[in-house]
C-alpha positions as CSV (number, residue, x, y, z in Angstrom):
1,M,1.9,-9.0,2.3
2,R,-1.2,-10.7,0.8
3,Y,0.3,-14.1,1.6
4,L,0.6,-13.0,5.2
5,T,-3.1,-12.0,5.2
6,V,-4.1,-15.3,3.7
7,L,-1.8,-17.2,6.1
8,S,-3.1,-15.3,9.1
9,F,-6.7,-16.1,8.1
10,L,-6.0,-19.7,7.6
11,L,-4.1,-20.0,10.9
12,F,-7.0,-18.3,12.7
13,M,-9.3,-21.0,11.3
14,F,-7.0,-23.8,12.5
15,S,-6.0,-22.3,15.8
16,S,-7.2,-25.4,17.7
17,N,-4.3,-27.3,16.2
18,V,-1.2,-27.7,18.4
19,H,1.0,-26.6,15.4
20,A,-0.8,-23.3,15.0
21,N,1.5,-21.2,17.0
22,Q,4.6,-22.7,15.4
23,L,3.0,-22.4,12.0
24,M,2.2,-18.7,12.5
25,D,5.8,-18.0,13.5
26,V,7.2,-19.9,10.6
27,A,4.7,-18.5,8.1
28,T,5.4,-14.9,9.2
29,R,9.1,-15.4,8.8
30,A,8.6,-17.0,5.4
31,D,6.6,-14.1,4.2
32,S,9.2,-11.6,5.4
33,L,12.1,-13.6,3.9
34,K,10.2,-14.0,0.6
35,A,9.9,-10.2,0.3
36,S,13.6,-9.7,1.2
37,A,14.7,-12.3,-1.3
38,G,12.7,-10.7,-4.1
39,R,14.4,-7.3,-3.4
40,C,17.7,-9.1,-3.2
41,Y,17.3,-10.8,-6.5
42,L,16.5,-7.5,-8.2
43,S,19.7,-5.9,-6.8
44,I,22.0,-8.7,-7.9
45,P,24.4,-7.8,-10.8
46,Q,23.0,-9.2,-14.1
47,V,26.0,-11.5,-14.5
48,Y,25.0,-13.6,-11.5
49,K,21.2,-13.5,-11.8
50,R,21.0,-16.7,-13.9
51,S,22.8,-18.6,-11.1
52,V,20.8,-17.2,-8.3
53,V,17.3,-17.5,-9.9
54,N,17.2,-21.3,-9.2
55,L,17.6,-20.7,-5.5
56,Y,14.8,-18.1,-5.5
57,L,12.4,-20.3,-7.6
58,N,13.0,-23.4,-5.5
59,A,12.3,-21.4,-2.3
60,N,9.1,-20.0,-3.9
61,K,8.0,-23.5,-4.9
62,M,8.4,-24.7,-1.3
63,F,6.6,-21.6,0.0
64,N,3.7,-22.2,-2.3
65,N,3.6,-25.9,-1.3
66,G,3.5,-24.9,2.3
67,V,0.5,-22.6,1.6
68,R,-1.2,-25.5,-0.2
69,Y,-0.7,-27.8,2.8
70,I,-2.1,-25.1,5.1
71,K,-5.2,-25.1,3.0
72,M,-5.4,-28.9,3.2
73,R,-5.1,-28.6,7.0
74,Q,-1.9,-30.6,7.0
75,T,-0.1,-28.2,9.4
76,G,2.8,-30.5,10.3
77,I,3.8,-30.8,6.6
78,A,3.1,-27.1,6.1
79,V,5.5,-26.2,8.9
80,N,8.2,-28.4,7.3
81,M,7.7,-26.9,3.9
82,L,7.8,-23.4,5.2
83,K,11.0,-24.1,7.2
84,S,12.6,-25.5,4.1
85,A,11.5,-22.4,2.2
86,N,13.0,-20.2,4.9
87,A,16.3,-22.0,4.8
88,Q,16.4,-21.6,1.0
89,Y,15.5,-17.9,1.2
90,E,18.3,-17.4,3.7
91,N,20.8,-19.2,1.5
92,M,19.7,-17.0,-1.4
93,L,20.2,-13.9,0.6
94,R,23.6,-15.1,1.7
95,V,24.7,-15.8,-1.9
96,G,23.2,-12.5,-3.0
97,R,25.4,-10.7,-0.4
98,Q,28.5,-12.6,-1.6
99,V,28.0,-11.6,-5.3
100,G,27.3,-7.9,-4.5
101,G,23.6,-7.6,-4.1
102,R,22.9,-4.2,-2.5
103,S,19.5,-5.2,-1.0
104,C,20.5,-8.6,0.4
105,R,20.3,-8.0,4.1
């Protein structure tokens, strides 16, 4: 949730940008998916965690890069980074469901 607060503040500062509305939607979705993916990872059976951790870490890296680009006022790049993170979080949730993660919804 603290990422959502930071993202909301940064988006408020850059609201004159045409990408601001799209960025807010993508950033809110990314924050929600990040929390879901974290819960999912913890519910995955131990046998599969080593395989799934790379998906989670790559998505977190893209998310953090997106936040960094927001701070640099590069909203177009930030939107693309956050969309990529969203896709990776969704893939991780899908894999988590397939291997029996109880919290992968």
